[in-house]
C-alpha positions as CSV (number, residue, x, y, z in Angstrom):
1,M,37.7,42.7,134.1
2,S,39.6,45.9,134.9
3,K,36.5,47.5,136.5
4,V,36.1,44.5,138.8
5,R,39.8,44.3,139.7
6,N,40.1,48.0,140.5
7,G,36.6,48.4,142.1
8,E,35.6,51.0,139.5
9,R,32.1,52.2,138.6
10,G,30.4,49.6,136.4
11,A,31.8,46.6,138.2
12,G,28.4,45.7,139.5
13,G,27.1,45.0,136.0
14,V,30.0,42.6,135.3
15,E,29.3,40.9,138.6
16,R,25.6,40.5,137.7
17,R,26.4,39.0,134.4
18,L,28.8,36.5,135.9
19,I,26.2,35.6,138.6
20,A,23.7,35.0,135.9
21,L,26.2,32.4,134.4
22,G,26.2,30.6,137.8
23,V,29.0,32.1,139.7
24,R,28.6,32.8,143.4
25,P,28.2,36.4,144.4
26,C,31.3,38.3,145.8
27,V,31.2,38.4,149.6
28,K,31.5,41.8,151.1
29,G,35.1,42.4,152.1
30,E,36.4,39.7,149.8
31,P,39.2,40.9,147.4
32,S,37.5,41.4,144.1
33,R,40.6,40.3,142.2
34,A,40.5,36.8,143.9
35,W,36.7,36.6,143.3
36,L,37.1,37.5,139.6
37,E,39.8,34.8,139.1
38,E,37.6,32.2,140.7
39,A,34.5,33.4,138.7
40,L,36.4,33.3,135.3
41,Q,37.6,29.7,136.1
42,A,34.0,28.7,137.1
43,V,32.5,29.8,133.8
44,G,35.4,28.4,131.7
45,A,36.6,31.8,130.4
46,R,39.8,31.7,128.4
47,V,42.1,34.3,126.7
48,V,41.5,34.7,123.0
49,S,43.9,36.5,120.8
50,H,42.7,38.6,117.9
51,G,44.2,40.4,114.9
52,G,44.3,43.8,116.5
53,N,42.4,47.0,116.4
54,H,40.9,48.8,113.3
55,R,43.4,50.5,111.1
56,Y,42.7,53.0,108.4
57,A,44.7,53.9,105.3
58,A,44.3,56.8,102.9
59,Y,46.2,58.0,99.8
60,I,47.6,61.5,100.1
61,G,49.0,63.7,97.3
62,R,48.4,63.9,93.6
63,R,47.5,60.7,91.6
64,T,51.0,60.4,90.1
65,G,52.9,60.8,93.4
66,R,50.5,59.2,95.9
67,Q,51.7,58.0,99.2
68,L,49.8,55.6,101.4
69,T,49.5,56.7,105.0
70,A,48.0,54.6,107.8
71,T,46.6,55.6,111.2
72,S,45.3,53.7,114.1
73,D,42.4,56.1,115.0
74,P,39.5,54.7,117.1
75,Y,36.6,53.1,115.2
76,P,34.1,55.8,114.2
77,K,31.0,56.1,116.4
78,A,27.5,56.5,114.9
79,D,25.9,59.8,115.7
80,Q,22.3,60.3,116.8
81,G,21.0,60.0,113.2
82,G,22.8,56.6,112.6
83,A,25.3,58.0,110.1
84,V,29.0,57.1,110.7
85,A,31.0,60.2,111.7
């Protein structure tokens, strides 16, 4: 949605997917924000809340004095070999 609203690279792919769902193409010169709002209403899109992003926790310190620390690092990406980094 952000790519379409801001006219960023990759917005064409979003537009093609919406057109494949039956939305009319954006007319040249038409504000992309207005077209996107109309397109989302046409396909019945709605806001869905979720529980949040991935979080990781790890124990640090010796066994007897362990402390739990949490981070909100990005989800690990798989490398070329398929192993998780």
